[in-house]
C-alpha angles and dihedrals in degrees: 000000000000089000091280123142126187123188135181125191139173112204134187093019104159144068138236119289092204130016137200089221137046093265131065120224126218119228117253102265117215120192114194140186123192130187122188127182129185110209114240102225100022128068094237136107123194130189139187124203120196109197138178090032091158092065119050103188111063096154122101133185120238133155087231094064104038114128115238137194121235088277096055093252113141114253114227113221126203125247091247091055090047091052092050091048091049090051092052090051085070096051130079119188124208136178135186126194109208111209128190134030091280093032091251094159123047127184117199137192135173141183127204113189096194093056088043093056098036100044104033118107111229112241093024129090116228143155092246109153097020126106132183132185146153138214132206128194111217114181104311095337132086118211115199134185127182138172126202121194113213102160146349089269095066151300138250120254121207129191126187142180121192139166137190108241092210091060092045096058097041094087138250121002116244 
């Protein structure tokens, strides 16, 4: 109802059956909650995903990711700003612009603060943490393309083809 979707998942819940060492390791459990809402009077859908809910502190200290001023001196951050940064490392923001009467074209974008903070290179501008994509409906098929930027070195590209089986078996397309 109201174009609202809520999802919950627990992934990687398990452990090794056999191990190369004397100790068995647990899989890295990830508890996620996702909320998606399509706006009633605008052709736009936004979603927010909360991930790693089972582990609060996602920050780590490293000399490689220290923020510096223009003179190269380390910038001390307050505990409040560290907590705000840690909170947003648990959140992924997404948006989708739905174009056309039958929503035949979709433009997508997303932002992952954790990837931005962990994979950015200090002193260089990059699109780390940002993703973009589009989808087009052609007849009964949907063609999708997306690119996710992780680092200065490169990005991942995804291509998808999907169809709704109910539409496929209904009969000829008008």
